[in-house]
C-alpha positions in Angstrom: 0.2 0.0 -0.2 2.6 2.2 1.3 4.4 2.0 -2.7 0.8 2.9 -4.4 0.4 5.9 -2.0 3.8 6.9 -2.9 3.2 6.4 -6.4 0.0 8.1 -6.3 1.8 11.5 -4.4 4.4 11.4 -7.3 1.4 11.3 -10.4 -0.5 14.0 -8.1 3.1 16.2 -8.2 3.5 15.5 -12.0 2.7 18.5 -14.4 1.5 18.3 -17.7 1.9 20.9 -19.8 0.0 21.8 -23.3 1.1 24.3 -26.1 0.2 25.2 -29.4 2.4 26.8 -32.0 0.1 28.3 -34.6 2.6 28.4 -37.6 1.7 29.8 -41.6 1.6 26.1 -42.7 0.9 23.9 -39.3 -0.8 24.4 -36.6 0.8 22.1 -33.7 -1.2 21.1 -30.8 1.6 19.3 -28.2 1.1 17.8 -24.4 4.4 16.8 -22.6 5.8 16.6 -19.0 9.4 16.8 -17.8 10.8 13.7 -16.4 13.1 12.7 -13.4 16.5 13.6 -14.9 14.8 16.6 -16.4 14.0 15.8 -20.3 11.2 16.4 -21.9 8.6 13.4 -22.5 6.1 14.4 -24.9 3.2 12.4 -24.5 2.0 13.2 -28.0 1.1 15.8 -30.7 -1.5 16.5 -33.4 -0.7 18.7 -36.4 -3.0 20.1 -39.2 -2.4 22.2 -42.3 -3.1 25.5 -41.3 -6.1 27.6 -42.2 -6.8 31.5 -42.2 -2.9 32.4 -41.3 -0.6 34.2 -43.4 3.1 34.8 -43.2 2.7 33.5 -39.0 -0.1 36.1 -38.4 -4.3 35.0 -37.6 -6.5 36.5 -40.5 -9.3 34.4 -40.3 -10.1 33.6 -36.9 -12.9 30.9 -37.9 -11.0 28.8 -40.1 -7.9 29.1 -37.6 -10.2 28.2 -34.6 -11.5 25.2 -36.1 -8.2 23.7 -36.9 -7.0 24.7 -33.4 -10.3 22.9 -31.7 -9.6 20.1 -34.1 -5.9 19.6 -33.2 -6.9 19.9 -29.5 -9.6 17.6 -29.6 -7.7 14.9 -31.7 -5.0 15.7 -28.8 -7.1 14.8 -26.0 -8.7 11.9 -27.3 -5.2 10.4 -27.6 -3.8 11.0 -24.6 -7.1 10.7 -22.6 -6.6 14.3 -20.8 -9.0 17.4 -20.6 -7.3 20.5 -21.9 -8.3 24.0 -21.3 -5.2 26.1 -20.2 -2.4 26.2 -23.2 1.0 28.0 -24.1 0.8 29.8 -27.4 3.5 30.8 -29.8 3.7 34.4 -31.6 5.5 35.4 -34.5 4.8 37.6 -37.8 6.1 40.8 -39.0 4.5 43.3 -36.1 6.8 41.8 -33.4 9.6 44.5 -32.6 12.5 44.5 -30.1 13.0 47.9 -28.5 15.4 48.9 -25.7 14.6 51.1 -22.8 16.3 51.6 -19.5 14.8 51.8 -15.9 16.6 52.7 -12.9 15.9 52.5 -8.7 17.6 55.0 -6.0 18.1 52.6 -2.9 17.1 54.5 0.2 19.9 51.9 2.1 22.8 51.3 -0.2 24.9 49.6 2.4 22.5 46.9 1.9 22.8 43.8 -0.5 20.8 44.5 -3.3 17.9 41.8 -3.3 16.3 39.7 -6.2 13.2 41.4 -5.3 14.7 44.9 -6.2 16.1 43.3 -9.3 12.7 41.8 -9.8 10.9 44.9 -9.4 13.3 46.9 -11.7 11.9 44.6 -14.9 8.5 44.9 -14.1 9.2 49.0 -14.3 10.4 48.5 -17.7 7.0 47.5 -18.4 5.7 50.9 -18.4 7.5 51.8 -21.1 5.2 54.1 -23.0 4.2 52.6 -26.1 3.4 54.1 -29.2 -0.6 53.4 -30.0 -1.7 49.6 -31.1 1.7 48.1 -29.9 1.1 45.6 -26.6 4.6 44.3 -24.5 4.8 40.6 -24.9 8.2 40.2 -23.0 11.2 42.0 -21.0 14.2 40.4 -21.6 17.0 41.7 -19.0 20.6 43.0 -21.4 23.3 44.4 -18.5 22.8 46.1 -15.0 24.7 49.2 -13.6 25.6 49.6 -10.0 27.0 52.9 -9.0 29.5 53.1 -11.8 29.9 49.4 -12.2 29.1 48.4 -15.8 27.8 45.4 -17.7 26.9 43.6 -15.0 24.7 40.3 -15.5 23.6 39.6 -12.1 23.7 42.5 -9.9 22.1 40.4 -6.4 23.8 40.5 -3.7 26.0 43.6 -4.5 26.2 46.8 -2.8 25.3 50.4 -4.3 23.0 53.4 -4.0 21.9 53.2 -7.5 20.5 50.0 -9.6 20.1 50.9 -13.3 18.9 48.3 -15.8 19.1 47.8 -19.7 16.2 46.2 -21.1 15.0 44.5 -24.3 11.1 45.2 -24.4 9.2 42.6 -27.3 6.1 44.2 -28.3 3.6 43.4 -30.9 0.3 44.9 -32.4 -2.5 44.5 -30.0 -4.7 43.6 -33.2 -2.6 40.7 -33.8 -2.2 39.7 -30.5 -6.0 39.8 -30.0 -6.5 38.1 -32.9 -4.6 35.2 -31.8 -6.4 35.2 -28.6 -9.9 35.1 -30.4 -9.4 32.0 -32.4 -7.7 30.1 -29.2 -10.6 31.2 -27.1 -13.3 30.7 -29.6 -11.9 26.6 -29.6 -12.6 26.7 -25.6 -9.4 27.5 -24.5 -7.7 29.8 -22.4 -4.0 31.1 -22.6 -2.0 30.9 -20.1 1.0 32.6 -21.3 1.8 34.1 -25.1 5.3 33.2 -25.9 7.9 34.6 -28.6 8.2 31.7 -31.0 12.1 32.5 -31.9 12.6 32.4 -27.4 10.8 28.8 -27.7 12.7 27.3 -30.7 16.1 28.9 -29.2 15.2 26.6 -25.9 14.4 23.5 -27.8 17.8 23.6 -30.2 20.6 25.8 -28.9 23.2 23.9 -26.4 23.9 26.4 -23.7 27.4 27.2 -24.9 26.3 28.3 -27.8 23.9 30.7 -26.3 27.1 32.2 -23.9 29.4 32.2 -27.3 27.5 33.8 -29.6 25.0 32.3 -31.9 22.3 33.7 -34.5 19.4 31.1 -34.9 17.7 31.3 -38.1 13.8 29.8 -38.2 13.0 29.2 -41.7 9.1 28.4 -41.5 6.5 28.5 -44.5 5.6 32.3 -43.9 8.7 34.0 -42.4 12.5 33.5 -40.9 12.8 34.4 -37.6 16.3 35.7 -36.6 17.4 35.6 -32.9 20.8 36.5 -31.9 22.1 34.9 -28.6 25.5 36.4 -26.9 26.5 35.8 -22.8 23.2 33.7 -22.7 21.1 36.8 -23.7 18.7 37.5 -26.5 20.2 40.1 -27.9 18.8 40.9 -31.1 15.5 39.3 -33.1 14.0 40.3 -36.4 12.0 38.7 -38.8 11.7 38.5 -42.4 8.9 38.2 -44.6 9.6 35.4 -46.2 9.9 31.9 -45.8 9.3 28.3 -47.7 6.5 29.0 -49.1 7.9 32.0 -51.3 10.0 29.5 -52.9 7.4 27.2 -54.1 5.7 30.3 -55.3 8.5 31.2 -57.5 8.3 27.2 -58.8 4.9 27.5 -59.5 5.1 30.7 -61.6 7.9 30.1 -63.4 7.2 26.3 -64.0 3.5 27.1 -64.6 1.9 24.4 -62.0 -0.2 24.3 -59.0 1.1 25.7 -55.5 0.9 21.7 -54.4 2.6 20.5 -57.3 5.3 23.3 -56.8 5.6 22.4 -52.8 6.0 18.3 -53.8 8.5 19.4 -56.2 10.6 21.5 -53.9 10.3 18.6 -51.4 11.0 15.6 -53.5 14.2 17.3 -55.6 14.4 20.8 -54.1 18.2 21.8 -53.4 20.0 25.1 -52.2 23.0 24.3 -54.6 23.6 21.9 -57.1 25.3 18.6 -56.9 27.0 16.9 -59.8 25.0 13.8 -59.4 21.1 14.8 -60.2 21.7 18.3 -61.8 21.4 16.8 -65.2 18.4 14.7 -64.3 15.2 15.6 -65.9 12.1 15.4 -64.4 8.8 14.6 -66.5 5.4 15.9 -64.4 2.6 14.6 -66.6 -0.8 16.8 -67.2 -3.8 15.2 -66.3 -5.7 17.4 -68.5 -6.4 15.7 -72.0 -4.5 17.0 -75.2 -1.9 18.7 -73.3 1.6 17.6 -73.0 3.7 16.8 -70.1 5.9 19.1 -68.8 9.7 18.9 -68.3 12.2 20.0 -65.7 15.9 19.7 -65.3 17.0 19.1 -61.5 19.6 21.9 -62.9 16.8 24.5 -63.7 14.9 23.7 -60.5 17.7 24.3 -58.1 18.6 27.9 -60.0 14.9 28.7 -59.2 15.7 28.0 -55.2 18.6 29.2 -55.1 18.0 32.6 -56.2 15.3 33.0 -53.5 17.3 31.4 -50.7 20.0 33.9 -51.8 17.5 36.6 -51.1 16.7 35.2 -47.7 20.3 35.0 -46.6 21.0 38.5 -47.4 18.4 39.9 -45.4 19.9 37.0 -42.6 23.5 38.8 -42.8 21.7 42.2 -42.9 19.9 41.5 -39.5 23.2 39.7 -38.3 25.1 43.2 -39.1 22.6 45.7 -37.4 22.6 43.5 -34.1 26.3 44.9 -33.8 27.2 40.9 -32.9 28.1 40.1 -36.3 31.9 39.6 -35.0 31.1 37.5 -31.9 29.2 34.5 -33.2 31.8 31.7 -31.7 29.4 29.3 -32.6 28.0 30.4 -36.2 24.7 30.2 -36.9 21.9 27.2 -36.5 19.4 27.0 -38.6 16.0 25.1 -37.6 12.6 25.0 -38.8 10.8 22.9 -41.5 13.0 25.0 -44.3 16.1 23.9 -42.7 15.9 20.5 -44.2 16.5 21.6 -48.0 19.0 19.7 -49.4 22.8 21.4 -49.4 21.0 24.6 -47.5 24.0 25.0 -44.5 26.4 24.8 -47.2 25.0 27.7 -49.0 24.8 29.7 -45.9 27.9 28.9 -44.4 29.6 30.2 -48.1 27.6 33.3 -48.4 28.0 34.3 -44.5 31.4 32.9 -43.9 30.3 31.0 -40.8 29.5 27.7 -39.2 26.1 26.2 -39.9 24.2 23.7 -38.5 20.6 22.3 -38.1 19.4 22.6 -35.2 17.2 19.4 -33.7 15.5 19.1 -30.3 16.6 16.1 -29.6 19.1 16.9 -26.9 16.4 18.0 -24.6 13.8 14.9 -25.1 13.0 11.5 -23.5 14.7 8.9 -25.8 11.3 7.9 -27.2 10.3 11.2 -28.6 11.5 10.3 -32.2 8.8 11.5 -34.0 9.1 14.9 -32.6 12.8 14.8 -33.0 12.5 17.0 -35.9 13.6 20.7 -36.9 9.6 21.5 -38.1 8.9 20.8 -34.2 11.4 22.8 -32.7 9.1 25.9 -31.9 6.4 23.4 -30.3 9.2 21.4 -28.4 10.4 24.9 -26.9 6.8 26.1 -25.8 6.8 23.2 -24.1 10.1 23.7 -22.0 8.7 27.5 -21.6 5.6 26.3 -20.6 7.1 23.8 -17.9 9.7 26.8 -16.4 6.6 29.1 -16.2 4.7 26.6 -13.9 7.8 26.3 -12.0 7.8 30.0 -11.3 4.1 30.4 -10.9 2.8 27.8 -8.3 -0.4 28.4 -8.4 -0.9 27.7 -12.2 -0.4 23.8 -11.6 -4.3 23.2 -11.7 -4.3 24.7 -14.8 -2.4 21.9 -16.3 -4.0 19.3 -18.5 -6.1 17.2 -16.3 -5.3 13.3 -16.2 -7.8 10.9 -16.5 -5.8 8.0 -17.7 -7.3 5.9 -14.4 -10.4 5.9 -16.0 -10.9 2.9 -18.3 -11.5 3.5 -21.9 -13.8 1.7 -24.1 -12.0 -0.7 -26.2 -12.1 1.4 -30.1 -14.5 -0.5 -32.6 -12.8 -1.8 -35.1 -12.1 0.0 -38.2 -12.3 -1.1 -41.7 -9.1 -1.6 -43.5 -8.5 1.9 -45.8 -8.9 1.7 -49.4 -5.8 1.8 -51.2 -5.0 5.2 -52.3 -4.4 6.0 -56.1 -1.6 8.4 -56.4 -2.4 11.0 -59.2 0.7 13.3 -58.4 3.4 12.7 -60.9 2.7 9.5 -62.2 5.5 7.6 -63.5 5.4 7.6 -67.3 6.7 4.4 -69.7 10.0 5.0 -71.6 9.9 5.0 -75.1 12.4 4.7 -77.4 12.0 8.3 -78.2 14.2 9.0 -74.7 16.9 7.0 -76.2 17.0 8.1 -79.2 17.1 12.2 -77.8 20.0 11.6 -75.4 18.1 10.4 -72.1 19.3 7.2 -69.9 17.5 5.0 -67.7 14.4 6.5 -65.9 14.1 6.3 -62.0 10.2 5.8 -61.0 11.4 4.5 -57.2 9.5 7.7 -55.7 6.7 7.8 -58.2 8.2 10.5 -59.8 9.3 9.9 -63.9 12.8 11.4 -63.6 15.2 10.9 -66.8 19.1 10.7 -66.2 20.1 13.1 -68.8 23.6 12.0 -70.7 27.0 14.1 -70.2 27.6 16.0 -72.9 31.1 13.5 -73.9 28.1 10.9 -74.1 26.1 13.2 -76.1 28.9 14.1 -78.6 30.0 9.8 -78.7 26.4 8.8 -79.7 26.0 11.6 -82.1 29.3 10.4 -84.3 28.2 7.0 -83.8 24.7 7.6 -85.1 26.5 9.6 -88.0 28.8 6.3 -88.5 25.9 3.9 -88.8 23.8 6.6 -91.3 26.9 6.8 -93.9 26.8 2.5 -93.3 23.5 2.3 -93.6 23.3 5.2 -97.1 26.2 2.8 -98.4 24.2 -0.5 -97.9 20.8 1.3 -99.6 22.9 2.7 -102.2 24.5 -0.9 -103.4 20.6 -2.5 -102.7 19.3 0.2 -105.6 21.9 -0.8 -108.0 21.5 -4.4 -107.7 17.6 -3.8 -108.4 18.8 -1.5 -111.3 20.4 -4.5 -112.8 17.9 -6.7 -112.4 
């Protein structure tokens, strides 16, 4: 009985957290807890394609709310928990980072500075006079000054008459924040805290040493690219670039003449940020479902050129913001890329070439329990980071523990009804086409259709020249035999 009681008490102390990542291309609902060794255990997650969201901002409340309700409802069924309070990420072009300063003159300067005084100084920064239509999301301390001593990271325990703090204030548009709140509340949920998404992503993928020695986090989403620069373990600069993976797909759509969905799949299956010698001469054959219209052909080299041009434009914006931050020469740990766009082939090499910095792809795996492989992907960096931020918030605000997802798993669940086997799905996108003899005559080699695409491997210029010379030789031989046969027929 004692063991059972201990187990019950331990379960009661377990804090579960739920979070929602509202992105341009996907909405993710996720639930998790902290394990005994400090790792994050993701109980489960659910994601669905976004609706009503553009470049990180909610535009259509009804559409966005329906998707949020859908993913949260599905998540609740999977984990058998009731979710009422959630942590929500925020991003978009409306986000700004403003510098401010506040101070206090201490009445008893000979006494040590306390944590309460430092916290009150931070709270005072929330009184910063904002322009109309703006709201403060976070206040981030940058450094402190005690009398004449400057660039102090933690003034607690020091002695002085005047305590001064430098802060970065993260602000957003009231209208944009209200739309986020409305669409979440319309899904019968309460927002415990709104968290800046680059802060969440940084928690999930950056190592403490990187934040300390200087690093630029580049989170490439569908609608925007977020840049966050850390130095001495402090967020020093944050910016939003109004381009992401969707603009690349849009470029492909316009240039090649496809639907957006077709362009997106082309980018995912064949897209590269830099050409390589193995596949750049391959030809992608795109069948047309409209009767009477010919199939399209696109070389991988041409597709790479479209992607590289747009990616270089995004990278130029990243470089601009790094230079504007004033920390361009202090990035001891280089650049870390994350988000769904980080998986574009050869992107790290292109960024390294353009910036001269070391580049790695950020995965949240180092903070996850060993059985969380499904979310150990760059596109889930923000969702995992929101869980981490949420758990930290619950630690700092014990009274909010009652708002955590309510564990009802001790209630026996009815056995699920057997579901019929799904009907076979017929793939109608980029159907493989049979190779004709014309393919060989026109200088193409074997056709690879292993992934449902029709890909023809173009021969090298040397091979084409060789085939052309052989063709001319055999043509001349054939002509000689034809002339000889005609002479013999004339004699008869």
